[in-house]
N, C-alpha and C positions, 0 to 999 in steps of 0.2 A: 972469676967469671961473674958476669952480671946475673942477678937473681932472676930477672925477667928478660931473657934474650930476645923475645918477640914483642917487647914493649911498644915498638913502633906500630904494631898492628892496631893498637888502640887509638892512634892518632887519626883525626878526622880531616880529610881534605875537602875544603869548601870551595866550590866553584863561585868565585866572587861575582861573575857576570850574571848569575841568577839572583843576586841579592840587590841589584839596582837596575834601573832603566833610565839612563841618561837621556835617551830620546824622549821618553815621557816627561821627564823633568824639563827639558827644553820646551816641549809643547805646552806645558802648564804655564811657564813664564811667558812664552810667546802669546798665548791666549789672553793672559792678563794685560799685556801691553796693547794688543790689537783691540780688545773689548774690555775696557776697564770695569764695566758693570759686573764682570765675572769675579772681581776681587772679593766681594762679600762672600759669595758662595764657596769659592775655592779656599779662602782663608778660614772658613768654617770647617773644612774637611782636612786641612793640612796645617802643620806647624813647621818652623824653620828646620828642626832636626830631622824631618822626614826626607829632606833632600840630601842625596849622597854627593852630588857635585857641588863644590864650594861656591862657585860663581852663581849657580842657581839658588842656593840657600841665601846668599847675600842679596841677590836681586829680589827674591821673594820677600825678604824682610823689609827692603826698601819700598817695594810696591805697596805692601800692607800699611806701612807707616804713612806714606803719602796719601793713600786712600782715606785713612782714619783722620788725617788733617784736612781733608776736603780739597786736596790739591789735584789739579788736572794731571792726567797721566798720558804721556806719549814718549817717544824715544828722546825728544828734545828736553822735556821737563825732567826725565830721568837723569839725563846728562847734567842738567843744571843742578839737580839735587846732589849728585855725586858723579864726579868726572871719571874716576878710575876705581876699579875693583881692588880688593886687597892684594891680588896677584899682579896688579899693574895694568890689566887690560882696560882699554877705553870703553866706557859704558855705552857711549853712543853707537860704536861699532858692534858691540856684543848684542845690545838690545835690538838693533836693526836686523841683525842676522837671525836672531831667534824669532822675531816677528815675521820676517819674510819666509822662514822655513817651516812655520807652523801650518800643517795641512788644513785644519778646520777648527775654528773655535767651537763649533757645535759638539765636538767630541771632548771638550775640556773636562767634563765630569769623568769620562772614561780614563783620560790621562791621569787625573788626580787619584782615581782609585788604584791604578797601577803603582803610582808613587807611594801611596799609603801602604799597600800590601807588601811591597818590597821593603819598606821601612820597618814594618812589623816583623817581617821575616828576619831582618838583621838583628832586631832586638830579641827575638826568640832564641836565636843562636847565641847571642851574647849572654842572655840569662841562663841558658843551659850550660855554657862554659863556666859561668860564675858558680852555679850549683855543683858542677863537676869538681871544680877546684876546692870548694868548701868541703865536699865529701872526702877528697884526697887529703885534705888538711886535718881530717879526723873528726869533723863535726858529725853529730848523730844524724841518721837518715830522717828521723821524725822532725828534728829541728829544721833541717834544710827544706824538707817538703812543706812544712807548715809555713815558713817564711816565704817560700817560693810560690805558694798557692795564690796569694794576692797579686803577685806579679803576673802570673799566668792569666788570671781573670781580667786584669787591666789590659793586657795585650790582646786577649780574645775580644774584649769590647771594642778596642781600637780597630781590630780587623773587620768589624761589622760595618756594612754599608750604612753611612749616616742617613741616607735618604729613607731608610726603613724605620727610622726612629720617630717619625711624626707623619701625620696625614691630615689633610684638610677634612673638615667634617662632611663636606659634600662627597668625599670619597668613602667615608665610613657609612653614610646614610643607607646606601643600597644594601649593605651587609646587615645593618641593624634591622631595617624594615623586612628583609627576607627572613631573618631570624624570628621576628614577631609573627609573620605569616605562617611559618612552618610550625611554630609552637601552637598557634591558634588552631591549625588543622591537625594537631597531634602528630606531626611528622617528625618532630624532634623535641627533646626536653631541654630545659635550661641547664640542667646538670644531672647528676645521679640522684635518684630518690633514696631515702634512707631505709625504706621498707617499713616505716612506722608512720602511717597517715597523720597521726596527731602531731608529730614532729615536722612532717612535710608541710603542715599548715603554715609554719613559720619559715621554713627553709625549703623553698620550692625546687631546690637543686643544689647538690654539692658541686660547685662550679669549678671549671678549669682556672688555674691561677690563684685560687683562693686558699688561704690558710685557715683551717677549721680546728679550733682548740677544744678538746674534750677533757674536762677536768673533774676530779672528784677525790674524796678521801679513800684510803685503802679499803678495798672490799665493797665499794659502792657500785662497781660495775663499769668503770671507765674503759677497762680493757675489753670487756664484753661488748660494749657499744662500738669501740674502735675496730675490733676484729670483725664485728657484725657488718659494719659498713664495707670493709674490704671484701668479705664474703659476698655481699650483695652485688658489688661491682663485678666480681669475677663470675658468679653464678648466673646472674640475671642479665647483665649487659654483655658478658663475654669479653670484657676488656681486662687487661693485665692489672692486677692489684699487687703492689709490692709492700710487704709488711716487715718493718724492722722491729725486732723485739730484743731490747737490751736487758730484759728482766726474766723472760721465760725461754726455754729451749724450743726449737722448731717442732720437736715431738710433742711437747706440752701444748703448743698452739694447735697442732694437728688434732690432738685428742679433743680439744675444745671445739674445733670446727666439726669433728665427727659427731659430737654430742649435740651441737646446735642444728646441724643439717639433718641428722638421722633421728632426732628426738629420742636419744638414748641417754640415760643419766650419766653424767660425767664420772660419778663415783664408780659406776659399774665398769666404765671403760678404763679408768685409772687402776682399779683393783684387778680387773680381769676375771678373777674367780667368782665374782658376784654377778657376772653377766647371766641374764635369764633368757629362756627360749624366746620370749617376746621381744628381746632386744636385738636379736641377730638380723631379722629382716630390715630393721631401720639402719643398722650399722652397714649392712651390705649395700643398701640404697645410697647411703652417704658416701661410702667408698667409691661407688661408681660415679656419682656426681662430682666429687672433689677430684677424682682422677683426671677428669676432663676439664677441670676449672683452671684458668690461667692465674692461679694464686701463688705468688712467690714469697718465700719466707727467708729472712736473714736473722740469725740469732747471735751474731757476734756481739758480745757484751762490752767490747773495748772500742767501739766505733767512734770516730771523730766526724765532725760535720763534713770535712773534706772527703773522707772515705764514703760517707753516705751519698754525697753528690756524685762521686765517681761511679758508684754502683748503680745509682739511678740513671745516669747517662748511658752506662753499658746496657742496662736492661731495656731502656727505651730504644737504643740503636738496634739491639738484637731481637727484641720481642715485641716492641711497642709498649706503651704505658698508659694506663687509665687513671690510676690513683696511687698515692703513697701514704702509708700510715706509719707513725713512729711512736713506739711505746718504751720509754717516755722521755721527754726532753731533758728532764733533770739527770738522766743517766748518761747523756752524751758527753764524751770526754772533751775537755778543752785542750787547745794546743799552745796556749800562751803560758809561759812560765810565770809563776808568782801572781797570776791574775786571780782576783776574788771570784767566788762562785757566782756572784751577782753579775760581774762583768762577763764571765764566760757564757752564762745563760743568755744574757742580753745579746751578745754577738751571735750565738746559735739561733736565737729567735729571729733576728734579722736575716740570717742565712736561710732559714726555713721559708721565710716569705719570698726571698729572692729565688729560691729553688722552685717554688710553686709557679712563679711567673716565667722563669727560664724554661721549665719543662712543659708548661701549659697544661698542668694537671692539678687537681686539688691535692693538697697535702694535709692530712689529718694528724695533728700533733696532740699526744696525750700529755697531761700535766697533773701535778699534785696540788693540793690546797694547803695553806697554812692552817694554824689552829684557830683562826678568827671565828669561824662558824660555831665552834663549841661554846663560845662565850655568849652567844645569842640565845634568846628564849626559844625561838623556833628552829635554831641550828641551820637555817637556810643560808647557803653560801652566796656570795656575789663575785663578780669578775675581779674585784679588787683583792680577793683572797688567793689569787693565783700565786703559787710559791716560787721563790728564787728571784724573779725579776718582773717589774711592771711592764717591761718591753713586750712580754708575751701578749698581754692585753692590747697593747698599742698596735702590734703587728697583725693580730687576728682579724679576719673578716667576720668570723662567727665564733662565739664562745658558748659552748653547751656545758652546763654544770650538772653532774649526775648527783642527785641527792635523794636519800631514803632515810626517813626517821624511824630507826629500828625500835624506838621506845613507844611508838604509836601502833595501834592495831593494824592500820592500813600498811604501815611500813613493814611490820612483821609478816604481813600477807604478801609482801613483794611489791606493793604499789610504790613506784619510783617517780620522782619529778625530774624531768629533763628541762632544766631552766635555760632558755635561750636568753642570755643576759647581754649579749652584744650581737647585733646583726646589721652589718654595714649596709645591706641592700634590702632590708625588710623589717618586719615588726619583731619585738621581743615579747616574751611571755613564758608560760609554763605548759609543757605537754606531760600528761600523766600516762605512764605505761606500766606494764606488768613485767617484773623481773623474774624470769624463770631460771634461778640460779643452778638448779640441777641439770638443766639443758644448756647452760651458759649462753643465754640469749634474752633479748627483750622482745615482747610482743605487745600488740594493742591491748588495752584494758577492756576486758569483756564487760558489756553492760554500761560502759561510760563511767564517768567519775562524779561522785556527789561531793559538794563542798563540805569542808569540815566545820565543826561548831565554831572554831576560831574565825574562819572566813565569814561565816554568817554573822557572828557577833560584831565583827569589824566592818560589816557592810561591804565586803570585798568578795562577792561571789566569783567562783572560778571562771564562769563564762566570760566575765568582763575582762579577765586577764588573758584568757586564751586566744581570743579572736581580735588581735590587732590593736588593743588599747595601749600596748607599749609602743614607744616610738623607736624608729630606726636609729641605731647607734652610729 
């Protein structure tokens, strides 16, 4: 007896007629013959393999070749270039029939889109069949999904209408001017504010499509800043903020959010028994606020970039999405076997930037620093100190380095430098803020900031560095 008597139930019956449109293919070729100036546009949308009908594929290749050679195109010149198709049909007769039966060259773009969509559909099914066979051959699920991811992305890109990939500046200008007018009249902001006015002086908005890197040494407060930005988006803008924490659990993140929002010492919340009577009102208020906040936490420590992308897409589709934060990039698993950590982080960084553009939201990526700053007299980090891969610096639109000199009186009091060391769309410089570690948050520095003796002696007063003397990266 067969082990699986109902194995035929797993077979998929594909209706081939839905995977091609010979009528659309005929109309594309007919349009190119009747109106040769369409060859440029249509050849930019289609390739030979997009055609299901062999005769159409052969004629398309011939038409593109003749056009690139500057040769005139009509049914006679086609016949002179090639008298017969591979299947023996007379080119003159076939070309004349296709041209005569084409309803309207004005619809050539629509015909081409149908051809492209059916072509992508065929390749999706072919890719799925290959993946299915590899799984049945015993390959691991992770390997198959990892190698299949790039194929899916390429197919997805091919299925996108190419007309949407570029616009004349005259078409963009109304949108740009309207945005300027709305921001001038305070109707809309450039992006999300950080909640720290001194930092907002440099970054007028955490903008959609931007990759913002927040980096620092362990204990400097990079997670505090990253989670604080997500809290700000969810609580003050009402937009969904999605936080991936590969280092802490969702309960630990929630405890930190309660401390920050409720002004309750994190130590009291973590211990429980040390909660005071004065803590409970703040905790109750924080619970009420966070209960209504669209803040989503994911604490899976084994996430890959592919899985992060899938979760982001799901959240955006089901709930909407305003911002993504990832803590931190160095902990994301690679999917390529035998790849160095440098190569893995390089690909993940590129993927994070693509994710920000694809989703149309800011992606805040937390990162660690190497030991370079410890060798410097002032211990102040720079963007070149980003750990694992220089690609992180290259991909980032903004790099904020969290630095606190715990050997100085100011540092011991919580004074922290937020060093904007790269800002693709604005100035660089340093914002000084107060780290309230017991509440797990940053706030504005009360009473402003006085330059240190070092700054005075080196003739580099703080004001000159804070307000725009740095250049845009």
